[in-house]
LOTI-577964 format. One record per residue: residue number from 1; residue in one letter; x, y, z of N, C-alpha, C in turn. Coordinates in steps of 0.001 Angstrom, whole numbers, plus 500000, padded with zeros to 6 digits. Example, Ala and Ser with C-alpha at 12.3 -4.5 7.8 and 13.67 -1.06 7.14 Angstrom:
BEGIN
<rec 1; 'A'; <513190; 494310; 507800>; <512300; 495500; 507800>; <513200; 496700; 507800>>
<rec 2; 'S'; <512850; 497750; 507080>; <513670; 498940; 507140>; <512900; 500030; 507870>>
//
This chain:
BEGIN
<rec 1; 'M'; <472857; 968670; 666723>; <473979; 969602; 666715>; <475033; 969127; 665721>>
<rec 2; 'K'; <475582; 970026; 664965>; <476589; 969679; 663960>; <477852; 970484; 664180>>
<rec 3; 'L'; <478929; 969969; 663625>; <480213; 970629; 663795>; <480198; 972024; 663191>>
<rec 4; 'G'; <479402; 972233; 662147>; <479361; 973528; 661495>; <478601; 974594; 662268>>
<rec 5; 'D'; <478023; 974224; 663402>; <477304; 975171; 664242>; <478223; 976362; 664532>>
<rec 6; 'D'; <477766; 977591; 664210>; <478659; 978744; 664320>; <479056; 979064; 665754>>
<rec 7; 'R'; <478400; 978435; 666737>; <478826; 978653; 668111>; <480217; 978103; 668370>>
<rec 8; 'F'; <480647; 977129; 667527>; <481901; 976447; 667788>; <483000; 976795; 666785>>
<rec 9; 'L'; <482733; 977695; 665854>; <483710; 977983; 664816>; <484960; 978672; 665354>>
<rec 10; 'V'; <484851; 979270; 666528>; <486004; 979959; 667096>; <486973; 978991; 667765>>
<rec 11; 'F'; <486599; 977718; 667920>; <487483; 976755; 668561>; <488695; 976463; 667683>>
<rec 12; 'P'; <489879; 976281; 668287>; <491032; 975831; 667519>; <490758; 974464; 666901>>
<rec 13; 'K'; <491507; 974118; 665852>; <491280; 972877; 665113>; <491336; 971650; 666004>>
<rec 14; 'K'; <492265; 971632; 666947>; <492408; 970494; 667849>; <491087; 970201; 668560>>
<rec 15; 'Y'; <490432; 971252; 669048>; <489201; 971066; 669790>; <488029; 970711; 668875>>
<rec 16; 'L'; <488057; 971210; 667649>; <487026; 970830; 666697>; <487081; 969327; 666411>>
<rec 17; 'Q'; <488311; 968791; 666316>; <488470; 967346; 666114>; <487850; 966569; 667265>>
<rec 18; 'E'; <488143; 967000; 668478>; <487640; 966287; 669650>; <486122; 966391; 669755>>
<rec 19; 'L'; <485590; 967560; 669405>; <484134; 967714; 669414>; <483472; 966763; 668422>>
<rec 20; 'E'; <484016; 966691; 667220>; <483425; 965820; 666215>; <483491; 964353; 666639>>
<rec 21; 'L'; <484630; 963940; 667187>; <484775; 962558; 667655>; <483809; 962268; 668805>>
<rec 22; 'A'; <483611; 963253; 669676>; <482689; 963078; 670801>; <481260; 962918; 670319>>
<rec 23; 'W'; <480846; 963733; 669355>; <479486; 963638; 668838>; <479279; 962317; 668087>>
<rec 24; 'V'; <480268; 961918; 667297>; <480170; 960657; 666560>; <480081; 959479; 667530>>
<rec 25; 'S'; <480848; 959524; 668601>; <480832; 958446; 669595>; <479468; 958333; 670250>>
<rec 26; 'W'; <478845; 959476; 670490>; <477512; 959465; 671096>; <476505; 958792; 670172>>
<rec 27; 'E'; <476637; 959021; 668865>; <475729; 958392; 667901>; <476024; 956903; 667764>>
<rec 28; 'D'; <477307; 956557; 667575>; <477702; 955147; 667393>; <479220; 955071; 667442>>
<rec 29; 'I'; <479758; 954580; 668546>; <481200; 954580; 668738>; <481923; 953725; 667698>>
<rec 30; 'S'; <481233; 952752; 667109>; <481880; 951900; 666110>; <482302; 952687; 664868>>
<rec 31; 'Q'; <481735; 953895; 664677>; <482148; 954736; 663554>; <483614; 955158; 663661>>
<rec 32; 'L'; <484147; 955144; 664878>; <485549; 955523; 665071>; <486510; 954485; 664503>>
<rec 33; 'E'; <485980; 953312; 664160>; <486818; 952262; 663581>; <486905; 952387; 662062>>
<rec 34; 'R'; <486129; 953324; 661489>; <486070; 953462; 660030>; <486458; 954880; 659616>>
<rec 35; 'E'; <486909; 954991; 658379>; <487218; 956308; 657823>; <485919; 957090; 657598>>
<rec 36; 'P'; <485952; 958406; 657755>; <487136; 959242; 658012>; <487479; 959382; 659500>>
<rec 37; 'Y'; <486633; 958782; 660372>; <486792; 959042; 661799>; <487977; 958310; 662419>>
<rec 38; 'S'; <488368; 957168; 661858>; <489538; 956466; 662392>; <490796; 957321; 662228>>
<rec 39; 'A'; <490912; 958007; 661078>; <492056; 958892; 660857>; <491982; 960113; 661775>>
<rec 40; 'L'; <490774; 960617; 661975>; <490588; 961765; 662861>; <490959; 961398; 664294>>
<rec 41; 'L'; <490550; 960211; 664723>; <490883; 959733; 666063>; <492387; 959565; 666212>>
<rec 42; 'S'; <493021; 959034; 665171>; <494470; 958839; 665213>; <495194; 960175; 665387>>
<rec 43; 'R'; <494741; 961200; 664683>; <495370; 962519; 664802>; <495142; 963121; 666189>>
<rec 44; 'A'; <493923; 962984; 666684>; <493612; 963538; 668005>; <494405; 962829; 669090>>
<rec 45; 'W'; <494513; 961517; 668986>; <495247; 960742; 669985>; <496739; 961066; 669933>>
<rec 46; 'K'; <497276; 961281; 668746>; <498685; 961655; 668603>; <498957; 962973; 669305>>
<rec 47; 'E'; <498042; 963918; 669180>; <498196; 965224; 669828>; <498114; 965090; 671342>>
<rec 48; 'I'; <497189; 964260; 671821>; <497053; 964050; 673270>; <498333; 963445; 673835>>
<rec 49; 'K'; <498875; 962440; 673148>; <500113; 961805; 673617>; <501258; 962809; 673690>>
<rec 50; 'K'; <501335; 963672; 672701>; <502387; 964693; 672678>; <502266; 965610; 673893>>
<rec 51; 'E'; <501043; 966014; 674220>; <500827; 966927; 675334>; <501109; 966249; 676671>>
<rec 52; 'V'; <500648; 964995; 676820>; <500875; 964274; 678076>; <502359; 963976; 678261>>
<rec 53; 'S'; <503031; 963637; 677169>; <504462; 963377; 677232>; <505214; 964617; 677728>>
<rec 54; 'Y'; <504772; 965796; 677280>; <505382; 967050; 677739>; <505201; 967206; 679251>>
<rec 55; 'V'; <503995; 966972; 679741>; <503732; 967096; 681177>; <504608; 966125; 681962>>
<rec 56; 'F'; <504673; 964875; 681489>; <505459; 963868; 682197>; <506933; 964254; 682252>>
<rec 57; 'S'; <507439; 964853; 681181>; <508842; 965272; 681172>; <509107; 966344; 682221>>
<rec 58; 'K'; <508098; 967148; 682528>; <508240; 968219; 683513>; <508196; 967692; 684944>>
<rec 59; 'V'; <507473; 966589; 685164>; <507293; 966093; 686540>; <508124; 964851; 686824>>
<rec 60; 'G'; <508989; 964470; 685886>; <509879; 963348; 686133>; <509246; 961982; 685973>>
<rec 61; 'Q'; <508190; 961885; 685188>; <507522; 960614; 684924>; <507916; 960122; 683538>>
<rec 62; 'N'; <508275; 958854; 683435>; <508684; 958291; 682154>; <507456; 957868; 681354>>
<rec 63; 'F'; <507171; 958613; 680283>; <505989; 958302; 679478>; <506134; 956968; 678763>>
<rec 64; 'Q'; <507361; 956576; 678449>; <507579; 955307; 677761>; <507128; 954128; 678613>>
<rec 65; 'D'; <507232; 954246; 679935>; <506745; 953185; 680821>; <505250; 952969; 680627>>
<rec 66; 'I'; <504525; 954075; 680476>; <503073; 953993; 680263>; <502788; 953324; 678925>>
<rec 67; 'R'; <503506; 953713; 677911>; <503301; 953154; 676568>; <503618; 951660; 676542>>
<rec 68; 'N'; <504661; 951251; 677258>; <505020; 949830; 677305>; <503963; 949007; 678031>>
<rec 69; 'A'; <503347; 949613; 679036>; <502326; 948890; 679803>; <501024; 948757; 679021>>
<rec 70; 'F'; <500612; 949835; 678368>; <499327; 949867; 677664>; <499564; 950009; 676162>>
<rec 71; 'R'; <500002; 948951; 675537>; <500286; 949002; 674096>; <499005; 949167; 673278>>
<rec 72; 'R'; <497925; 948658; 673794>; <496607; 948847; 673204>; <495636; 949155; 674336>>
<rec 73; 'F'; <494598; 949929; 674035>; <493587; 950188; 675054>; <492230; 950376; 674390>>
<rec 74; 'E'; <491200; 950371; 675212>; <489827; 950435; 674707>; <489207; 951802; 674974>>
<rec 75; 'L'; <488311; 952188; 674078>; <487457; 953345; 674276>; <486017; 952864; 674369>>
<rec 76; 'T'; <485241; 953494; 675231>; <483846; 953118; 675407>; <483018; 954368; 675665>>
<rec 77; 'M'; <481711; 954212; 675580>; <480795; 955269; 675988>; <479988; 954833; 677216>>
<rec 78; 'D'; <480432; 953805; 677896>; <479764; 953331; 679112>; <479861; 954420; 680180>>
<rec 79; 'P'; <478724; 954983; 680632>; <478771; 956084; 681605>; <479359; 955685; 682954>>
<rec 80; 'Q'; <479345; 954399; 683282>; <479862; 953970; 684578>; <481389; 953892; 684609>>
<rec 81; 'I'; <482011; 954056; 683462>; <483472; 953970; 683380>; <484040; 955314; 682970>>
<rec 82; 'D'; <484913; 955865; 683796>; <485740; 956975; 683319>; <487094; 956416; 682904>>
<rec 83; 'K'; <487660; 955575; 683776>; <488893; 954843; 683464>; <488854; 953539; 684239>>
<rec 84; 'E'; <489430; 952483; 683671>; <489356; 951176; 684317>; <490446; 950270; 683763>>
<rec 85; 'F'; <491152; 949581; 684642>; <492138; 948598; 684213>; <491656; 947217; 684613>>
<rec 86; 'D'; <491582; 946315; 683630>; <491134; 944945; 683859>; <492354; 944024; 683824>>
<rec 87; 'P'; <492813; 943523; 684980>; <494012; 942669; 684994>; <493800; 941325; 684307>>
<rec 88; 'A'; <492561; 940857; 684252>; <492290; 939566; 683599>; <492641; 939628; 682126>>
<rec 89; 'R'; <492340; 940769; 681484>; <492630; 940948; 680060>; <493856; 941828; 679832>>
<rec 90; 'N'; <494426; 942337; 680939>; <495554; 943275; 680846>; <495190; 944417; 679905>>
<rec 91; 'M'; <494041; 945035; 680171>; <493487; 946024; 679248>; <492999; 947265; 680002>>
<rec 92; 'L'; <493407; 948430; 679506>; <492933; 949707; 680008>; <491738; 950152; 679168>>
<rec 93; 'T'; <490690; 950634; 679837>; <489510; 951153; 679150>; <489264; 952585; 679614>>
<rec 94; 'I'; <489001; 953478; 678665>; <488751; 954888; 678969>; <487474; 955330; 678262>>
<rec 95; 'N'; <486668; 956108; 678937>; <485483; 956689; 678321>; <485905; 957786; 677345>>
<rec 96; 'V'; <485360; 957765; 676137>; <485735; 958742; 675103>; <485556; 960169; 675612>>
<rec 97; 'W'; <484415; 960438; 676216>; <484148; 961801; 676667>; <485095; 962223; 677776>>
<rec 98; 'F'; <485471; 961298; 678671>; <486391; 961651; 679745>; <487808; 961843; 679229>>
<rec 99; 'L'; <488110; 961294; 678065>; <489415; 961521; 677458>; <489540; 962961; 676958>>
<rec 100; 'F'; <488422; 963503; 676493>; <488434; 964844; 675889>; <487981; 965956; 676832>>
<rec 101; 'F'; <487040; 965650; 677735>; <486390; 966687; 678529>; <486501; 966444; 680025>>
<rec 102; 'S'; <486339; 967525; 680774>; <486337; 967454; 682234>; <485195; 968305; 682769>>
<rec 103; 'V'; <484613; 967857; 683878>; <483642; 968660; 684619>; <484407; 969294; 685767>>
<rec 104; 'F'; <484390; 970619; 685838>; <485207; 971307; 686833>; <484426; 971515; 688122>>
<rec 105; 'S'; <485076; 971162; 689216>; <484404; 971081; 690509>; <483887; 972418; 691013>>
<rec 106; 'N'; <484498; 973512; 690566>; <484037; 974815; 691052>; <482741; 975254; 690366>>
<rec 107; 'D'; <482348; 974558; 689297>; <481114; 974900; 688591>; <480607; 973635; 687918>>
<rec 108; 'S'; <479623; 972969; 688519>; <479163; 971673; 688019>; <478459; 971784; 686680>>
<rec 109; 'T'; <478134; 973017; 686256>; <477483; 973185; 684961>; <478486; 973455; 683857>>
<rec 110; 'L'; <479770; 973517; 684209>; <480794; 973912; 683256>; <481604; 972704; 682802>>
<rec 111; 'V'; <481609; 972472; 681512>; <482387; 971385; 680922>; <483468; 972010; 680055>>
<rec 112; 'G'; <484693; 971537; 680203>; <485788; 972092; 679436>; <486629; 971012; 678798>>
<rec 113; 'F'; <487405; 971396; 677815>; <488372; 970476; 677223>; <489452; 970196; 678261>>
<rec 114; 'S'; <489749; 968926; 678461>; <490683; 968539; 679516>; <492082; 969081; 679257>>
<rec 115; 'P'; <492654; 969816; 680232>; <494058; 970209; 680089>; <494953; 968982; 680150>>
<rec 116; 'N'; <496144; 969088; 679598>; <497013; 967920; 679455>; <497326; 967217; 680766>>
<rec 117; 'F'; <497447; 967963; 681879>; <497798; 967309; 683137>; <496637; 966485; 683697>>
<rec 118; 'M'; <495399; 966827; 683310>; <494250; 966042; 683770>; <494165; 964718; 683021>>
<rec 119; 'V'; <494518; 964728; 681741>; <494577; 963474; 680987>; <495679; 962588; 681564>>
<rec 120; 'G'; <496804; 963209; 681909>; <497924; 962456; 682450>; <497606; 961731; 683738>>
<rec 121; 'R'; <496747; 962327; 684579>; <496431; 961686; 685861>; <495724; 960345; 685651>>
<rec 122; 'T'; <494973; 960214; 684558>; <494327; 958943; 684249>; <495362; 957850; 684085>>
<rec 123; 'F'; <496414; 958141; 683334>; <497443; 957138; 683092>; <498264; 956856; 684348>>
<rec 124; 'I'; <498487; 957864; 685169>; <499218; 957665; 686421>; <498464; 956694; 687331>>
<rec 125; 'H'; <497174; 956926; 687492>; <496343; 956093; 688368>; <496310; 954646; 687887>>
<rec 126; 'E'; <496018; 954476; 686603>; <495864; 953105; 686094>; <497211; 952398; 685926>>
<rec 127; 'F'; <498284; 953153; 685667>; <499608; 952538; 685582>; <500039; 952015; 686950>>
<rec 128; 'D'; <499640; 952705; 688009>; <499954; 952202; 689347>; <499237; 950875; 689603>>
<rec 129; 'H'; <497975; 950783; 689163>; <497257; 949503; 689258>; <498025; 948416; 688498>>
<rec 130; 'Y'; <498382; 948729; 687273>; <499103; 947771; 686426>; <500393; 947307; 687102>>
<rec 131; 'S'; <501191; 948239; 687593>; <502492; 947908; 688176>; <502345; 947060; 689431>>
<rec 132; 'F'; <501409; 947431; 690282>; <501195; 946685; 691528>; <500701; 945269; 691241>>
<rec 133; 'L'; <499727; 945152; 690347>; <499175; 943832; 690030>; <500197; 942967; 689303>>
<rec 134; 'K'; <501020; 943583; 688476>; <502078; 942833; 687800>; <503088; 942306; 688807>>
<rec 135; 'S'; <503430; 943130; 689800>; <504396; 942702; 690820>; <503864; 941538; 691650>>
<rec 136; 'K'; <502545; 941423; 691726>; <501911; 940336; 692477>; <501535; 939164; 691571>>
<rec 137; 'K'; <501992; 939248; 690290>; <501707; 938190; 689306>; <500202; 937945; 689144>>
<rec 138; 'M'; <499446; 939057; 689072>; <497998; 938960; 688957>; <497482; 939272; 687546>>
<rec 139; 'L'; <498368; 939663; 686630>; <497919; 939928; 685268>; <497559; 938609; 684600>>
<rec 140; 'G'; <496326; 938490; 684133>; <495864; 937271; 683498>; <495521; 936164; 684465>>
<rec 141; 'A'; <495451; 936471; 685762>; <495145; 935450; 686767>; <493699; 934972; 686635>>
<rec 142; 'S'; <493444; 933784; 687146>; <492096; 933221; 687084>; <491134; 934029; 687953>>
<rec 143; 'R'; <489866; 933827; 687730>; <488860; 934562; 688487>; <488955; 934261; 689976>>
<rec 144; 'D'; <489163; 933003; 690330>; <489277; 932628; 691741>; <490451; 933330; 692404>>
<rec 145; 'R'; <491605; 933352; 691705>; <492781; 934029; 692263>; <492535; 935516; 692417>>
<rec 146; 'R'; <491873; 936136; 691442>; <491598; 937576; 691523>; <490671; 937894; 692686>>
<rec 147; 'E'; <489662; 937060; 692882>; <488724; 937287; 693988>; <489425; 937154; 695329>>
<rec 148; 'Q'; <490300; 936170; 695449>; <491062; 936008; 696688>; <491991; 937194; 696923>>
<rec 149; 'F'; <492614; 937650; 695850>; <493522; 938786; 695945>; <492766; 940049; 696337>>
<rec 150; 'D'; <491610; 940280; 695701>; <490816; 941470; 695998>; <490372; 941491; 697451>>
<rec 151; 'T'; <490030; 940326; 697993>; <489601; 940254; 699389>; <490680; 940781; 700327>>
<rec 152; 'K'; <491935; 940488; 700005>; <493053; 940889; 700865>; <493659; 942244; 700502>>
<rec 153; 'H'; <493670; 942574; 699227>; <494493; 943693; 698776>; <493753; 944788; 698021>>
<rec 154; 'R'; <492443; 944686; 697889>; <491748; 945684; 697078>; <491914; 947091; 697644>>
<rec 155; 'R'; <491776; 947221; 698948>; <491917; 948538; 699561>; <493330; 949081; 699344>>
<rec 156; 'E'; <494337; 948214; 699505>; <495722; 948626; 699286>; <495940; 949039; 697832>>
<rec 157; 'T'; <495345; 948297; 696909>; <495500; 948590; 695487>; <494977; 949982; 695151>>
<rec 158; 'E'; <493785; 950304; 695636>; <493191; 951608; 695341>; <493906; 952734; 696083>>
<rec 159; 'E'; <494309; 952477; 697308>; <494999; 953506; 698083>; <496308; 953891; 697413>>
<rec 160; 'K'; <497059; 952904; 696944>; <498321; 953176; 696265>; <498107; 954021; 695010>>
<rec 161; 'A'; <497095; 953691; 694223>; <496844; 954411; 692977>; <496445; 955859; 693242>>
<rec 162; 'I'; <495625; 956081; 694268>; <495211; 957446; 694596>; <496403; 958247; 695115>>
<rec 163; 'M'; <497253; 957627; 695919>; <498439; 958308; 696422>; <499387; 958672; 695282>>
<rec 164; 'A'; <499507; 957778; 694289>; <500342; 958081; 693117>; <499769; 959272; 692353>>
<rec 165; 'E'; <498448; 959332; 692271>; <497778; 960439; 691592>; <498012; 961751; 692338>>
<rec 166; 'I'; <497921; 961699; 693662>; <498154; 962895; 694481>; <499589; 963391; 694304>>
<rec 167; 'D'; <500546; 962475; 694336>; <501950; 962845; 694154>; <502168; 963503; 692796>>
<rec 168; 'Y'; <501562; 962931; 691766>; <501667; 963485; 690410>; <501077; 964887; 690340>>
<rec 169; 'L'; <499897; 965089; 690912>; <499236; 966394; 690858>; <500032; 967455; 691607>>
<rec 170; 'K'; <500629; 967084; 692729>; <501436; 968041; 693482>; <502666; 968464; 692669>>
<rec 171; 'K'; <503259; 967526; 691942>; <504392; 967869; 691078>; <503947; 968784; 689940>>
<rec 172; 'C'; <502778; 968501; 689382>; <502243; 969366; 688320>; <502045; 970787; 688830>>
<rec 173; 'K'; <501555; 970900; 690028>; <501301; 972217; 690622>; <502587; 973027; 690743>>
<rec 174; 'K'; <503694; 972342; 691024>; <504975; 973017; 691190>; <505690; 973283; 689864>>
<rec 175; 'K'; <505584; 972330; 688932>; <506438; 972340; 687748>; <505800; 972933; 686496>>
<rec 176; 'L'; <504478; 972914; 686408>; <503828; 973360; 685174>; <503604; 974870; 685182>>
<rec 177; 'P'; <503427; 975454; 684000>; <503112; 976892; 683931>; <501864; 977202; 684754>>
<rec 178; 'P'; <501770; 978402; 685313>; <500657; 978735; 686208>; <499302; 978841; 685522>>
<rec 179; 'T'; <499295; 978921; 684202>; <498019; 978982; 683488>; <498082; 978071; 682281>>
<rec 180; 'F'; <496942; 977825; 681660>; <496871; 976936; 680503>; <495714; 977370; 679617>>
<rec 181; 'D'; <495749; 976938; 678362>; <494645; 977244; 677445>; <493396; 976527; 677941>>
<rec 182; 'F'; <492375; 977281; 678231>; <491163; 976699; 678803>; <489949; 977176; 678019>>
<rec 183; 'I'; <489276; 976254; 677382>; <488051; 976562; 676651>; <486945; 975698; 677226>>
<rec 184; 'S'; <485826; 976307; 677487>; <484726; 975556; 678094>; <483410; 975980; 677473>>
<rec 185; 'F'; <482395; 975182; 677749>; <481044; 975558; 677341>; <480090; 975112; 678433>>
<rec 186; 'S'; <479031; 975877; 678623>; <478106; 975624; 679717>; <477103; 974561; 679318>>
<rec 187; 'T'; <476219; 974192; 680258>; <475231; 973163; 679984>; <474164; 973611; 679001>>
<rec 188; 'T'; <474189; 974856; 678607>; <473267; 975323; 677567>; <473825; 975021; 676180>>
<rec 189; 'G'; <475071; 974522; 676128>; <475709; 974268; 674856>; <476293; 975532; 674256>>
<rec 190; 'R'; <476320; 976593; 675020>; <476778; 977888; 674537>; <478240; 978082; 674914>>
<rec 191; 'K'; <479058; 978258; 673919>; <480499; 978370; 674151>; <480823; 979624; 674962>>
<rec 192; 'R'; <481800; 979461; 675879>; <482295; 980632; 676582>; <483733; 980378; 677034>>
<rec 193; 'W'; <484462; 981451; 677193>; <485814; 981351; 677724>; <485738; 981473; 679232>>
<rec 194; 'A'; <486608; 980739; 679922>; <486644; 980839; 681379>; <487330; 982142; 681776>>
<rec 195; 'T'; <486631; 982969; 682501>; <487217; 984237; 682926>; <487127; 984390; 684439>>
<rec 196; 'T'; <486622; 983361; 685116>; <486425; 983457; 686552>; <487713; 983229; 687325>>
<rec 197; 'W'; <488714; 982621; 686697>; <489985; 982359; 687372>; <491037; 983355; 686921>>
<rec 198; 'H'; <491787; 983855; 687872>; <492895; 984743; 687531>; <493907; 983946; 686706>>
<rec 199; 'P'; <494380; 984480; 685582>; <495278; 983711; 684718>; <496568; 983279; 685403>>
<rec 200; 'G'; <496896; 983931; 686515>; <498129; 983571; 687194>; <498023; 982352; 688088>>
<rec 201; 'N'; <496817; 981869; 688360>; <496707; 980726; 689267>; <495710; 979662; 688793>>
<rec 202; 'A'; <495417; 979655; 687483>; <494438; 978692; 686972>; <494871; 977258; 687229>>
<rec 203; 'T'; <496148; 976948; 686990>; <496637; 975586; 687190>; <496470; 975174; 688649>>
<rec 204; 'S'; <496871; 976052; 689560>; <496757; 975732; 690989>; <495304; 975553; 691410>>
<rec 205; 'R'; <494413; 976401; 690894>; <493003; 976299; 691273>; <492413; 974974; 690839>>
<rec 206; 'V'; <492698; 974566; 689611>; <492163; 973300; 689110>; <492768; 972132; 689876>>
<rec 207; 'I'; <494087; 972158; 690077>; <494751; 971039; 690759>; <494297; 970948; 692218>>
<rec 208; 'N'; <494090; 972068; 692867>; <493586; 972023; 694244>; <492231; 971331; 694306>>
<rec 209; 'G'; <491389; 971586; 693307>; <490095; 970907; 693248>; <490258; 969410; 693047>>
<rec 210; 'L'; <491197; 969027; 692188>; <491455; 967604; 691952>; <492017; 966936; 693199>>
<rec 211; 'L'; <492877; 967633; 693920>; <493441; 967074; 695147>; <492364; 966872; 696194>>
<rec 212; 'R'; <491398; 967772; 696274>; <490283; 967592; 697214>; <489476; 966347; 696851>>
<rec 213; 'Q'; <489263; 966146; 695551>; <488552; 964939; 695116>; <489329; 963688; 695505>>
<rec 214; 'C'; <490640; 963722; 695308>; <491478; 962573; 695677>; <491405; 962301; 697176>>
<rec 215; 'D'; <491439; 963361; 697974>; <491354; 963194; 699429>; <490025; 962561; 699834>>
<rec 216; 'E'; <488945; 962968; 699172>; <487634; 962385; 699465>; <487611; 960895; 699149>>
<rec 217; 'M'; <488156; 960532; 697996>; <488168; 959126; 697593>; <489126; 958312; 698460>>
<rec 218; 'L'; <490229; 958915; 698858>; <491186; 958231; 699718>; <490563; 957933; 701081>>
<rec 219; 'A'; <489827; 958895; 701624>; <489149; 958676; 702900>; <488120; 957551; 702779>>
<rec 220; 'L'; <487423; 957534; 701660>; <486422; 956485; 701436>; <487084; 955113; 701353>>
<rec 221; 'V'; <488213; 955029; 700657>; <488938; 953765; 700538>; <489376; 953261; 701906>>
<rec 222; 'R'; <489898; 954153; 702714>; <490423; 953755; 704029>; <489334; 953343; 705004>>
<rec 223; 'E'; <488120; 953843; 704774>; <486987; 953454; 705622>; <486301; 952200; 705108>>
<rec 224; 'D'; <486547; 951875; 703862>; <485840; 950795; 703179>; <486511; 949455; 703469>>
<rec 225; 'Q'; <485759; 948514; 703978>; <486322; 947219; 704344>; <486494; 946279; 703158>>
<rec 226; 'N'; <485579; 946319; 702214>; <485631; 945357; 701104>; <485766; 946001; 699724>>
<rec 227; 'G'; <485862; 947323; 699680>; <486013; 948006; 698405>; <484703; 948274; 697689>>
<rec 228; 'F'; <483588; 947793; 698234>; <482302; 947945; 697553>; <481868; 949408; 697508>>
<rec 229; 'A'; <481980; 950095; 698645>; <481531; 951490; 698714>; <482344; 952371; 697767>>
<rec 230; 'Y'; <483664; 952145; 697726>; <484521; 952931; 696838>; <484148; 952673; 695379>>
<rec 231; 'N'; <483943; 951424; 695033>; <483589; 951067; 693664>; <482269; 951713; 693251>>
<rec 232; 'Q'; <481289; 951670; 694139>; <479987; 952261; 693842>; <480071; 953773; 693717>>
<rec 233; 'E'; <480863; 954407; 694582>; <481011; 955857; 694517>; <481717; 956270; 693227>>
<rec 234; 'S'; <482706; 955491; 692816>; <483421; 955794; 691569>; <482467; 955743; 690382>>
<rec 235; 'K'; <481621; 954718; 690338>; <480650; 954592; 689248>; <479625; 955718; 689297>>
<rec 236; 'K'; <479194; 956072; 690500>; <478212; 957148; 690659>; <478763; 958468; 690123>>
<rec 237; 'R'; <480014; 958781; 690482>; <480622; 960031; 690014>; <480826; 960010; 688505>>
<rec 238; 'A'; <481202; 958850; 687986>; <481394; 958742; 686540>; <480088; 959017; 685802>>
<rec 239; 'V'; <478991; 958429; 686272>; <477687; 958620; 685637>; <477254; 960081; 685732>>
<rec 240; 'E'; <477414; 960689; 686914>; <477018; 962087; 687093>; <477775; 963004; 686131>>
<rec 241; 'N'; <479087; 962789; 686016>; <479876; 963629; 685114>; <479528; 963372; 683652>>
<rec 242; 'H'; <479247; 962110; 683327>; <478862; 961770; 681961>; <477570; 962493; 681588>>
<rec 243; 'L'; <476618; 962529; 682505>; <475345; 963188; 682232>; <475523; 964702; 682089>>
<rec 244; 'R'; <476432; 965278; 682870>; <476696; 966716; 682742>; <477340; 967039; 681396>>
<rec 245; 'I'; <478265; 966177; 680991>; <478884; 966376; 679678>; <477834; 966252; 678580>>
<rec 246; 'S'; <476926; 965288; 678735>; <475871; 965091; 677746>; <475017; 966345; 677603>>
<rec 247; 'K'; <474678; 966939; 678736>; <473834; 968132; 678687>; <474553; 969295; 678022>>
<rec 248; 'A'; <475857; 969418; 678306>; <476623; 970507; 677712>; <476918; 970271; 676239>>
<rec 249; 'L'; <477226; 969029; 675902>; <477683; 968713; 674556>; <476530; 968497; 673583>>
<rec 250; 'I'; <475555; 967743; 674030>; <474436; 967370; 673157>; <473233; 968274; 673367>>
<rec 251; 'G'; <473156; 968883; 674553>; <472036; 969768; 674852>; <470823; 969043; 675391>>
<rec 252; 'I'; <471011; 967797; 675880>; <469899; 967036; 676432>; <470334; 966390; 677737>>
<rec 253; 'D'; <469349; 966047; 678570>; <469607; 965261; 679771>; <469536; 963786; 679378>>
<rec 254; 'Q'; <470671; 963220; 679044>; <470708; 961824; 678618>; <470392; 960904; 679791>>
<rec 255; 'R'; <469580; 959908; 679562>; <469247; 958953; 680608>; <470268; 957828; 680629>>
<rec 256; 'F'; <470665; 957428; 681825>; <471611; 956340; 681962>; <470888; 955008; 681791>>
<rec 257; 'E'; <471423; 954165; 680930>; <470830; 952857; 680678>; <471790; 951754; 681096>>
<rec 258; 'H'; <471258; 950754; 681785>; <472056; 949584; 682130>; <472044; 948641; 680920>>
<rec 259; 'K'; <473141; 948634; 680196>; <473228; 947779; 679016>; <474698; 947539; 678697>>
<rec 260; 'D'; <474947; 946668; 677751>; <476318; 946432; 677313>; <476710; 947516; 676310>>
<rec 261; 'Y'; <477779; 948218; 676613>; <478265; 949272; 675725>; <479436; 948757; 674912>>
<rec 262; 'K'; <479391; 949035; 673635>; <480453; 948584; 672731>; <481771; 949242; 673095>>
<rec 263; 'R'; <482854; 948498; 672893>; <484197; 949010; 673095>; <484989; 948831; 671804>>
<rec 264; 'I'; <485834; 949805; 671523>; <486727; 949666; 670378>; <488160; 949719; 670905>>
<rec 265; 'T'; <489073; 949086; 670206>; <490468; 948993; 670638>; <491354; 949793; 669695>>
<rec 266; 'I'; <492259; 950588; 670271>; <493202; 951342; 669449>; <494611; 951146; 670002>>
<rec 267; 'N'; <495595; 951410; 669176>; <496991; 951314; 669591>; <497363; 952515; 670438>>
<rec 268; 'F'; <498123; 952271; 671485>; <498589; 953380; 672322>; <499620; 954195; 671537>>
//
């Protein structure tokens, strides 16, 4: 599949950039470190920051706090990661495809370009991890200290982050416009506009679905004694969504491989 495919010519320029970066990442993510793709990534990331900053201004969240916390972050194509904060390295990692695309819960075959408030929830969740771990002086802590901390506080750490995400989504539901630009394509790779949602309640419909997901994960965290079940479920969902995006974007059922996936680092 190529960017010049006439099925995608109707997409706005912003989405064409994200599509090209997504396809290049699938072939070899290290290409994003070189021209012309490094410049393309820089432009796409600048646009994403602008959109997320707008959302944060509407819900009373200081975007500068996020920027100060994550001055640099990693991109990967590891299917087991949608978003992840590593306190040992003080590093946020995000899957390239999850940065650009979302699988919508009302239709598991439908992949769409992520609306700005969905990208923002990633930073809300991981910033809560960062803030909590920083307050406990766990950033850069030794492996032994982290293991001891996780034994006592892992459930609390995840519960706090999910609650912060829920609070953010509820504010988005109240403060953001009731509809948003939504472009999606099905698992056949065939572009289509979403017409199943009434334009007056698209934001609420999507956010309600996200809140249900948060409630499911929150219940799992509260039932989980050691955090293992929650961690495994998070990876399982990440892989499932990655495979759905692969089918929609590339047109194939990509097989998940257990291997080391390259990561690249960019400035926030």
